Phi, psi and omega in degrees: 000135179231143178246147166226185181295334187235001183203166173239137176243122174257125184247144171227107185078196183275330189246344184268111184232136173243121183255134177244123177274108179211128189282324189221086181246117176244335184242133178203165175199163173249155172292166181301326180276345183084004182281343182228141178239129179241145177214152178254117177270105186294328181292332179256348186056044181230152177248131181242154179237136175241120174281112187295328178295316177292324184298325183258003180293139177270123180233122180281129175079005179216163180274159174291147178293148179270185178297147178259137178289123181256318179227112189286334184207099177271124189269005182218167179291133179262117180261339179198159178208152177214155182223125182210128178049046175080005180241141179249136176247132178240136174251128183217000000 
């Protein structure tokens, strides 16, 4: 995983890259199995989920699916997060 000012790059191997355009990401986590990646976009106050299997799926003639909105409006500062068995815990 690599960060820049405007994006996150999730890599699998040398050539398979999934890029997420997000301006301000400080908090993120993976599910226990590593199949899901979650991140908190501070500029939008939203939490998104990326299904890693879908992110790297090869689809002819179409784009890979993007992040799914998981929590539309977090009303407090997120200091930490964890995800286990389909539930997300936020520390604020």
